[in-house]
N, C-alpha and C positions, 0 to 999 in steps of 0.2 A: 463611564465605560473605561476599562483599562486596556492598554496595549501590552500584549504578552511579547517578551523579547525572544521570539522564535519565528522562523519561517515555516513553511510546510510543503510537503509533497502529498498531493491528492492522488490516490491510486484507485483506478476503477478497473474491475475485471472485464476482460474481453472474452470472446467466444471460446478460444482454446482453454482458458482457465475454467470457464463455466462448464464446458464439456468434460474436462478432467474431474472437476468437483462432483458433477452429477453421476459419475461412475462409482463413487466411493460409498454411497449409501442410498438404497432404494427410497427411503423416506426423506432424503435430503434432496431438495431441488432448487437450483438457482436459475434465474433467467436474466435477460438483459437489463432488467430494472433493479439489479442489485445495487445497493448503496455503496458509494466509494468509501475508502478509509483514508484518514488523514494521519500523516506522520510528521511530527514536529522536528525541525532541523535548526541549524544555526540561523540566526536572523540575517546576518550580513554575508552575502555570497555574491560573486561576480560572474562566475562561469558555471552554467547549469550542468553540463555534461560530467565534469569531475565530481560534482556534488551527487548526482544520481549514481554514478559508478561506485562511489564510496559507500553508498547506502543500499544499493539494490539487493545484495545478498540477504541482509537481515530483513528487509521488507518482504522479499520473495518468500523466505522461509516462514515468516510470520503469517503471510497469506495462506501458505500451504498448511501450516500447523492448525489454522482455524478450521480446516476441513478434515484433515487426517493427521494423526500424530505419529504415524509410522513412516519414518524417513525413507524406508525401502520402497515406498510407493511414489516417491517424488520424481519428477523429471530431472534431468541434469540442470543444475542451477547456473545458467549462463546469462550474460547481459542480453544476448540476442533473444533467448527464450523469454526473459523478463519483458522485453519490449513487444514481443508477439502476444503475450498473455495479459498485459496491462496497459492502459493509457495513463499518462502521467501529466499532472499540472503542477506547477511550482509557483509559490508566492512567498513574499517576505514580510507580510504583515498579518498578525493574528490579533483580533479584538476579543476581549472577554466581556460578555454581556451580563454575567452573573456578579452578584455582590460577594459571594462566598469565596474564600481563598482556594486556589488550585492545590490539589494534593501533591 
């Protein structure tokens, strides 16, 4: 097993995001069992809040773009809204269980 030299931010959608997403398409339905997404970040970090603040906009935009590609439909991208719409977990060790190389 290999250690990947990255940390991670695990992002799980909360009810405000789920409600927003479910208004975008009648056939599209999210619920509280939605899987979280993992974003790889620098491996060595000491202070979590600056790390999240430096990445939240691109993470927020990616989460929104997976549901709707029209930015006119997005809420205001703020740190407070991000924290209301997603739960966050941070870690600094990623293990690769596969034998094949990462792309």
